[in-house]
N, C-alpha and C positions, 0 to 999 in steps of 0.2 A: 396316533392316528396320523396316517401318511397324508401328504396334501392335496390327492383325488378324495381322500374319504373326508376330509373337512371340507373340500369344494362340494360333494355330495351334501354334507350336513346342511351347509350354506344354501345351496338349491332348497333342500325341505322346508327350512328357516323362512325364505324368501316367499316362498307359495303363502307363508300365514303371516309373516309381519318382518320384517326385513330389519336389521339388527348391525347396528356400528361395531366395528372392528373390535372395539375393547370388549364390548358384550360379547361377542362372537368367541372370542379367545377365552373368555371366561367359562363359556360352554365347553369348548373343546377341551380345558383343562378336565372337564370332569368325565370326559367321555373316553370309553374302552372299545377296541372292536370284538366283535363275535362273528361266527360265521353259523352258519345253520345249512344242513344238507337238504334236499328235497324230501318232502315226507316228515321231518323232524318238527316237536312240537316246540315252540318259544315257550309257551304257556297251556297249562292245563287247569281246567277248572276246578274249585276245591283245593289247590294248591297255593302256599304263598307267594306272592310275588310285590317287589318294591322296587322296581325300575322302570324307569323311562328308556324308548327306544326311539331310533331313527332307522329307516329302513336305507340302505346304501346301494344296493343293488338285488335283484330279483323280485319274486311276488309271493305274497303272503297272502293268508285267507283266515278270516275269523270265523268262527264256526262255535254250535252249540248241539247237545244230544238230545234228541226227542224223548219222550217217555219211552216209545217203542224201539229207543235203540238206534234209531235212524239218524243223520247228521243235518242240519239245516245252516248253510252258509248265511252271515251276516252281513259282511262286508270284503272287499278287495282291498289289498295296500299294493301298489306298484312302486317303485324307487322313482329318483327320491322322495319317502315319504316320511312325516310323522305316523307315528302308530299312536291309536287312542290313548289317550294321559291315563297313567296309575288310577287316579281317582275316578275315574270314570269306567274302569273294566275292575275294580275290586271291591269287595264290601267286608268289612272288617279284618281287610288286610288279605284275603284270599281270592283269586281270581273267580269272575262270574262267566268266562268264556275260554274258547280254547282259540290259540292262535298257532297256526301251521305254516310252514314253508310249503309253497306249491313247487318251487324252483329253487336250487342253490341260493343262497343269499346271504347277504354282508349287511350286518347292523353297528349302530353305534348304542353304547348302553351309558347310563350312567345310573347312581342311587337317586332313589325318587327324594329320599330324606335330604341331599345335598343338593337335589334341584331346589327342592322346596326353600333352603337356607340362600339359595344365591336369588330366588325370585324376589325374597324379600329386602336382599340389599342392593339390587339392581333393575330401576324402574322399568327399562326396556326390555329384561327379559322377563318381567312381570306380564306386560303386554301382551309380548309374544305368546305366553303358555295362557292368556285369556284369551287370545284371538284364536288359538287351538280349538281350546273347549267349546268357543263359538262356533267354530265350522266343525266340530264333532257333533255338535246341536243340530246344527241346520242339516249335514249328510244325512242323519238320523230320522229326523223327521221327515226330508225331502222323500227319501226310501219308504217310511209309513205310507204317505200320501200315495205314492207310486202304486204301489200294492192294492190301497184301496180303491185308486181311484183309475188305473190306467189298463190297457187291455195287455195281456202278456206280448203281443207284439210291440205295442207302445213300451212296456219295459225294457224289451231287448235294445229296440232301438236306442233308446236312452243310455242304456249301459254302454252299448257301441260308441257313442257320441262321447260320453265319460270318460270310458277306458279304451281306447281303439286300441285293437289288435288282441284284446284279451282272450278272446275264443279260441286265436291260434296259440295260446299259449298255457292254458291250463282245463285238468278235463272238463267235459262239459257236462257232467252231472253236478259239480260245485256250481257251474253259471245257472245250472235248470234249480238248483236249489235256492239261490239265492234270487231266483225271479219267480219263486215262488210256483214251478211248473215241475214236469214230469219231463225226465231225458228223451221220451219219446215226441212230446210236444216241441221242446226244444228244436228237436231233427226237423220236425214239420217245420216249424216257423224259418228256420233258415234256410230249408228248400225253398220255402214259399220267395223269402228276400232276393234269394240268390237268382230265381227265376225271373224278377221284375227290373 
């Protein structure tokens, strides 16, 4: 890994739980770089995956297919970030969701089994991993609550607060799907908010 890639991993890690240099070096040792082109799938539901990922540059989204064949965007990842842990996005070793690059992206990847061994041998790494799981649970809970209790306008404003500039970087259909509204409704909301 390059020094820039290591720094991006460090920024993503610090956002969840800062690690001592010695623990970071152990993490760096396991990581390998990977590139994704815009539109490429990192994960496909129903296929095997035993990796852990850090997003170093670019934007990804997680999504599922509906029974009618449509797509529902579940979350966005903007670099630098830790991607949902393997244990939270797989069942019996198979991915339960899709993750797609919305822009060209660079990632750092490691085997989940090797990371699990590192967690057992390094208490700081274990605390970092636990904090990522807790953050993921909090993020999912907040999204469920917002879908159930906020208006579409409030959900859009919250997304803007949490991920500034996202609307300028990704197709609006993905954002509408994430917000639980149609693209027409999103367009109307954007015009209303721009007029204020």
